[in-house]
C-alpha positions in Angstrom: 25.5 6.6 -24.3 24.3 3.0 -23.9 24.3 3.3 -20.1 21.2 5.8 -20.7 19.1 3.4 -22.8 15.7 3.1 -21.7 14.8 -0.4 -20.5 11.2 -1.9 -20.4 10.2 -3.9 -17.4 10.3 -7.2 -19.5 14.0 -6.3 -20.3 14.8 -5.6 -16.5 13.0 -8.7 -15.7 15.4 -10.6 -18.2 18.2 -9.0 -16.8 17.6 -10.0 -13.1 16.2 -13.4 -14.3 12.9 -12.7 -12.5 9.3 -12.4 -13.6 7.6 -9.1 -14.5 5.6 -9.3 -11.4 8.6 -9.5 -9.3 9.7 -6.3 -10.7 6.5 -4.6 -10.2 6.8 -5.7 -6.7 10.3 -4.2 -6.4 8.9 -0.8 -7.6 5.9 -0.9 -5.1 8.5 -1.5 -2.3 10.7 1.4 -3.7 13.6 -1.1 -3.9 14.0 -0.2 -7.7 14.0 3.2 -9.4 11.7 3.9 -12.5 10.3 6.7 -14.5 7.2 6.9 -16.6 6.9 7.6 -20.4 3.4 8.3 -20.8 1.6 5.1 -19.1 4.8 3.1 -19.8 7.2 2.0 -16.7 10.8 2.5 -18.1 14.2 2.1 -16.4 18.0 3.1 -17.0 20.9 0.7 -16.9 22.1 2.9 -13.8 18.6 2.1 -12.1 19.3 -1.6 -12.5 23.0 -1.3 -11.5 22.0 0.5 -8.4 19.5 -2.1 -7.5 22.1 -4.7 -7.9 24.6 -2.7 -6.1 22.1 -2.4 -3.0 21.1 -6.1 -3.1 24.8 -6.8 -2.3 24.6 -4.5 0.7 26.7 -1.7 -1.1 24.2 1.0 0.1 25.3 4.5 1.1 22.0 5.2 2.7 20.3 3.9 5.8 18.2 0.7 4.8 14.6 0.3 6.0 14.8 -2.6 8.5 11.9 -5.0 7.8 9.9 -6.8 10.3 8.1 -9.9 9.6 4.6 -10.6 10.9 5.6 -13.4 12.9 9.1 -11.6 14.2 10.1 -11.5 17.8 11.2 -7.8 16.9 7.8 -6.7 16.8 8.0 -5.6 20.3 6.0 -6.7 23.6 5.0 -3.9 25.8 7.4 -2.7 28.6 10.7 -4.2 27.4 12.6 -0.8 27.6 14.3 1.0 25.0 13.3 0.0 21.4 12.7 1.2 17.8 9.5 2.9 16.8 7.7 0.5 14.7 5.5 1.6 12.0 2.9 -0.8 10.2 1.6 -0.5 6.6 2.2 -1.3 3.0 2.5 2.1 1.3 6.1 3.2 -0.1 5.3 6.5 1.6 5.8 5.1 5.0 9.3 3.8 4.0 10.3 7.3 3.0 8.7 8.6 6.2 10.7 6.1 7.9 14.2 7.3 6.4 13.3 11.0 7.3 12.7 9.8 10.8 16.3 8.2 10.6 17.6 11.5 9.2 16.2 13.2 12.5 18.2 10.6 14.8 15.1 8.4 15.5 15.5 4.8 15.1 12.3 3.3 13.3 11.4 -0.1 12.0 8.8 -1.2 9.4 6.6 -4.1 9.1 4.3 -4.9 6.2 0.9 -5.8 7.8 -2.6 -5.3 6.4 -4.7 -2.8 7.6 -6.6 -5.1 10.0 -3.4 -6.8 11.2 -1.8 -3.5 12.0 -4.5 -2.4 13.9 -4.8 -5.7 16.1 -0.9 -5.2 16.4 -1.4 -1.7 17.7 -4.0 -3.0 20.1 -1.6 -5.5 21.3 1.2 -2.8 21.7 3.3 -4.8 19.2 3.5 -1.7 16.9 3.5 2.0 17.4 1.6 3.3 14.5 -0.5 1.3 12.1 -1.5 2.7 8.5 -5.3 2.0 8.0 -7.7 2.4 4.7 -10.6 0.2 5.6 -13.9 1.1 4.4 -17.2 0.1 6.6 -19.8 -0.3 3.9 -22.7 -0.1 6.4 -21.6 3.1 7.9 -20.1 4.5 4.5 -17.1 5.9 6.2 -13.4 4.9 6.4 -11.4 3.7 9.4 -12.9 5.3 12.3 -15.4 2.4 12.6 -12.7 -0.4 12.4 -10.4 1.5 15.0 -13.3 1.4 17.4 -13.8 -2.2 16.9 -10.4 -3.6 16.8 -8.8 -1.6 19.7 -11.6 -1.4 21.9 -11.1 0.6 25.0 -8.2 2.4 23.8 -8.1 6.2 22.9 -6.7 6.6 19.3 -5.5 9.2 17.2 -6.1 9.1 13.3 -3.5 11.3 11.2 -4.2 11.6 7.5 -1.3 10.5 5.0 -3.3 10.9 1.7 -6.6 10.2 -0.3 -6.4 7.7 -3.2 -8.7 6.3 -5.7 -10.2 2.7 -5.3 -11.5 0.9 -8.1 -11.5 -1.9 -10.8 -8.4 -2.9 -12.8 -9.6 -4.0 -16.1 -7.7 -4.7 -19.5 -7.0 -1.7 -21.6 -10.3 -0.7 -23.6 -12.6 -2.6 -20.9 -13.6 -5.3 -23.4 -16.3 -6.6 -20.8 -17.6 -3.2 -20.3 -17.5 -3.5 -16.6 -19.2 -0.5 -15.0 -19.2 -1.2 -11.2 -20.1 -3.6 -8.2 -23.1 -5.1 -9.9 -21.1 -6.5 -12.7 -19.5 -9.2 -9.9 -22.7 -11.1 -10.5 -22.3 -11.7 -14.0 -21.4 -15.2 -15.1 -19.0 -14.1 -17.7 -16.7 -12.2 -15.4 -13.8 -13.6 -13.4 -11.8 -11.7 -10.7 -8.6 -11.9 -8.8 -8.8 -11.4 -5.1 -6.3 -10.2 -2.4 -5.7 -12.1 1.1 -8.2 -12.0 4.0 -7.5 -9.0 6.2 -6.5 -6.8 3.1 -8.3 -3.5 2.6 -9.2 -4.5 -0.9 -10.6 -8.0 0.2 -12.5 -6.3 3.0 -14.2 -3.6 0.7 -15.2 -6.6 -1.8 -16.6 -8.9 1.1 -18.4 -5.8 2.3 -19.9 -4.9 -1.0 -20.9 -8.8 -1.6 -22.9 -8.6 1.5 -24.4 -5.2 0.7 -25.7 -7.0 -2.5 -26.6 -10.4 -0.9 -24.1 -12.2 -3.1 -22.5 -15.3 -2.0 -18.6 -15.2 -2.4 -18.8 -18.8 -3.8 -20.7 -17.5 -6.8 -18.1 -15.1 -7.8 -15.4 -16.7 -10.4 -11.9 -16.4 -9.1 -13.0 -15.3 -5.7 -10.3 -17.9 -4.2 -7.5 -16.7 -6.4 -5.3 -14.6 -4.1 -2.5 -12.4 -5.1 0.4 -10.8 -3.3 0.0 -7.4 -4.1 -1.9 -4.7 -6.0 1.2 -4.6 -8.6 1.1 -8.1 -9.2 -2.6 -8.3 -9.4 -2.9 -5.5 -11.9 -0.1 -7.0 -14.0 -2.3 -10.2 -14.0 -5.3 -8.6 -15.1 -3.2 -6.8 -18.1 -2.0 -10.3 -19.0 -5.6 -11.6 -19.3 -5.5 -13.8 -16.2 -8.9 -12.4 -15.1 -11.4 -9.6 -16.2 -11.1 -7.5 -12.9 -9.6 -6.8 -9.5 -9.8 -4.2 -6.9 -7.1 -1.8 -6.4 -5.7 1.4 -6.3 -5.6 4.2 -9.3 -1.7 5.0 -8.7 -0.6 1.4 -9.3 -2.8 1.2 -12.4 -0.7 3.9 -13.9 2.4 1.7 -13.6 1.2 -1.1 -15.8 0.6 -1.2 -19.8 -2.7 -2.6 -20.9 -4.7 -1.8 -18.1 -7.5 0.6 -17.5 -9.0 1.8 -14.2 -12.8 2.2 -13.4 -12.8 4.4 -10.1 -15.4 3.5 -7.5 -14.6 5.4 -4.6 -12.1 7.9 -2.7 -10.5 6.0 0.1 -8.8 7.9 3.1 -5.5 6.6 4.2 -4.7 7.4 7.7 -1.8 6.4 10.3 -3.3 5.4 13.6 -1.5 5.8 16.8 -2.5 5.2 20.6 -3.2 8.7 22.3 -1.0 7.9 25.1 1.9 7.6 22.7 1.8 10.9 21.1 4.0 12.3 23.5 6.7 9.9 22.3 9.6 11.9 20.2 9.1 9.8 17.1 5.2 10.5 17.2 5.9 14.4 17.3 8.4 14.0 14.6 6.2 12.3 12.4 3.6 15.0 12.6 6.3 17.7 12.0 7.7 15.5 8.9 4.2 14.9 7.4 3.4 18.5 7.5 6.8 19.8 6.1 7.3 21.0 2.7 10.7 18.8 2.3 8.6 15.8 2.7 5.7 16.8 0.4 8.5 17.6 -2.2 10.0 14.1 -1.7 6.7 12.3 -2.5 5.2 14.5 -5.2 6.0 12.1 -7.7 3.8 9.4 -6.5 1.0 10.7 -8.6 -2.4 9.5 -8.1 -2.6 10.1 -4.3 -4.1 13.4 -2.7 -2.1 14.8 0.0 -4.4 17.6 0.8 -4.9 16.5 4.6 -1.5 15.0 5.1 -0.1 15.5 8.6 -3.9 16.6 9.8 -5.4 14.9 12.9 -8.8 13.6 11.2 -10.2 11.9 14.2 -9.7 11.2 17.9 -11.5 8.2 19.0 
């Protein structure tokens, strides 16, 4: 019976001798199983034991091979047989890679930001790049950036999901934050993502629209590694707000979410690669009932157009 005891995030962090932020990052990457009780994240001892076993390479399933940004494994053009490389940071893409493996196709993953992924696609270092970049001046997602970052290349945008983007604030919203204009308040501090991330690009675009100097925003220079670590820091009182997705906010205790816009999350591929067996299989998987069933527990995302070709640029 003790094996089935519910464990909190802090208890799991203590067992693994890591911080709570590290546990949230493991959840984000799909490396440790968890479940929800209301808004609270919980684990079983079996979840923890399974993670430890996988860390010791005792996996019975094919692992997702992770490629670093600077890795030589990010393939240059014209090098013969090679894995199909998918860039992006959503755990749904890891699940997609495993589905491709089950279909007999070798797929590698790299975890580039949307901006970096499109540049890598332009350089033929990756075959598909996930993108969720908002062009404030055009009030649209992805297409403007595809045109600018892969010029002269015909590309296809395939939808993965829609997600709510907004502010993480402390539970109860003690600073009564309502929207973008609150960024100009002197009593508000923020946490930021690194340059090139979708949240950073969204923030910078809004600051430009409102004619606000980033140097006037308290905390603008404080960069966090992921939405999960940033949300956890807001819940712990390290700052007043940060930009992120609604789904992540549901995994953190002591946090509220203020929705600002619905973002579109697309997978971008070169049109000349659409005849690749992996590309054809990706479309089949995204549209399949089995894949939709597999990802149904990722609440907070809307998969109404998953697998639909949204645009050809």
